[in-house]
C-alpha positions in Angstrom: -52.4 136.7 219.1 -48.5 136.2 219.3 -47.2 139.8 219.8 -43.5 141.6 218.7 -40.7 141.1 220.9 -41.6 144.8 221.7 -44.2 146.6 220.6 -43.8 149.4 217.9 -44.8 152.7 218.6 -46.4 153.4 215.5 -49.0 150.6 216.2 -49.5 150.7 219.8 -50.7 154.1 221.3 -49.1 155.8 224.3 -52.4 154.7 226.5 -52.2 151.3 225.0 -48.5 150.5 226.1 -49.7 152.1 229.7 -52.9 150.1 230.0 -50.4 147.1 229.3 -48.5 148.0 231.8 -50.3 148.9 234.7 -52.6 145.2 233.7 -49.1 143.8 233.9 -49.5 142.2 231.0 -46.2 144.1 229.3 -42.8 145.6 231.1 -41.0 148.8 230.2 -38.2 148.1 227.7 -35.8 150.8 226.2 -38.1 153.2 224.2 -41.6 151.0 224.3 -43.1 148.1 226.0 -42.6 143.9 225.9 -44.6 141.3 226.8 -43.8 139.9 230.0 -43.7 136.3 228.9 -40.6 137.3 226.4 -37.6 136.8 227.5 -35.2 140.1 228.0 -32.2 140.0 225.6 -30.7 141.6 222.7 -33.4 140.9 220.2 -35.8 143.0 222.6 -33.5 145.5 223.6 -33.0 146.0 220.3 -36.8 145.8 219.0 -37.3 148.4 221.2 -35.6 151.0 219.6 -37.3 150.5 216.4 -39.3 153.6 216.4 -36.3 155.6 216.3 -34.1 153.9 214.2 -36.4 152.0 211.8 -37.7 154.9 209.0 -33.9 155.6 207.8 -32.5 152.1 209.1 -30.1 153.9 211.3 -27.5 151.9 213.4 -27.4 152.0 216.9 -23.9 152.2 218.0 -21.9 153.1 221.1 -23.7 153.5 223.9 -26.7 152.4 222.6 -25.6 149.3 221.1 -23.6 148.5 224.7 -27.0 148.6 226.0 -28.8 146.5 223.3 -26.1 143.8 223.8 -26.4 143.7 227.6 -23.3 145.3 229.3 -25.3 148.5 230.2 -28.2 148.5 232.6 -30.2 151.4 231.9 -30.7 153.0 227.9 -28.8 155.8 227.7 -30.2 159.0 226.2 -30.2 160.2 223.9 -29.7 157.6 221.8 -26.2 156.9 219.8 -27.3 156.4 215.8 -25.6 156.6 213.4 -26.3 156.8 209.7 -24.2 154.2 207.2 -24.0 156.9 204.4 -23.0 154.2 202.2 -26.6 152.2 202.4 -28.7 155.2 203.1 -29.7 158.5 201.6 -31.1 161.4 202.2 -29.6 161.6 205.4 -29.6 165.5 205.7 -33.0 165.3 206.5 -33.3 163.3 209.5 -33.1 165.8 212.6 -31.8 165.5 214.9 -28.9 164.7 212.6 -27.0 161.1 213.3 -23.5 160.7 213.1 -22.6 159.6 209.5 -20.1 156.5 209.7 -19.0 153.8 207.2 -19.5 150.7 208.4 -17.9 147.2 206.7 -20.6 144.2 206.4 -19.4 142.5 209.8 -19.5 145.9 211.6 -23.3 145.4 212.7 -25.6 143.1 212.9 -29.3 142.7 212.5 -31.2 142.1 215.6 -35.3 143.0 216.1 -35.2 144.1 213.0 -32.9 147.3 214.4 -29.1 147.6 212.8 -26.7 147.3 215.4 -22.9 147.8 215.9 -21.6 144.3 216.4 -19.7 143.5 220.0 -16.4 144.1 218.3 -17.2 147.4 216.6 -18.6 148.6 219.8 -15.8 148.1 222.2 -13.9 149.4 219.3 -15.6 152.8 219.2 -16.0 153.5 222.7 -12.4 153.2 223.8 -11.2 154.6 220.3 -13.9 157.9 221.1 -14.4 157.7 224.8 -11.4 158.5 227.1 -13.7 156.9 230.3 -12.2 153.8 232.1 -16.2 153.0 231.7 -15.4 152.5 228.4 -12.9 150.3 228.8 -15.0 148.3 231.2 -17.9 147.9 228.7 -15.5 147.1 226.0 -14.0 144.7 227.8 -17.2 143.0 228.6 -18.4 143.6 225.4 -15.4 141.5 224.3 -16.4 138.3 226.3 -19.5 138.5 224.5 -17.8 138.3 221.1 -15.2 135.5 222.7 -12.8 137.7 221.6 -9.4 138.1 223.9 -8.3 141.9 223.9 -4.9 141.0 221.3 -7.3 139.2 218.7 -9.9 142.2 218.9 -6.8 144.5 218.4 -5.2 142.4 215.9 -9.3 142.5 213.9 -9.7 146.2 214.5 -6.1 146.5 212.4 -8.7 146.0 209.8 -11.3 148.7 210.5 -11.5 151.5 207.8 -9.5 154.7 208.6 -11.3 156.2 211.1 -10.3 159.5 213.7 -8.1 157.8 216.7 -8.0 154.2 215.0 -4.6 153.5 216.4 -5.8 154.7 220.2 -8.7 152.3 219.8 -6.6 149.3 218.9 -3.9 150.2 221.8 -6.7 150.5 224.6 -8.3 147.3 222.8 -4.8 145.4 223.2 -4.7 147.0 226.7 -7.8 145.7 228.0 -7.9 143.0 230.8 -8.3 139.4 229.1 
């Protein structure tokens, strides 16, 4: 039987996942485990978040998305999750409440069954919302994954919907090293 890229915690109990780890058939990935013969990558990392995102189709964003895209080594907890207010309903019932956001169609991609912000959107949001140098390093790595120069990324960020600190994000994208 071929297993999914990451084992859904709803289908495999914690005990079953622990046994698979102890037997060497799986390795820990994100919030669950994955078979050892499945190569690590964005699809597997995203799939490992399905237990936390699937019910309300939440979007992994910011540092969680950076981890999915492979530019952050350790999954930061708590997860950075958002709900697309135009695509979801009953968001007030989710606890803890995720950040509400408006996403354009090209802001997200579905990886391993989970919605994740694109490398460009992740980079833009990190430099817009996080003032640390670590955010700039991660954003530069995300732009390399997307195959974008800082100047092109800044121009594309102009198309983003109005958001707090939009101009700061555009300016910081443009200033990243190529």
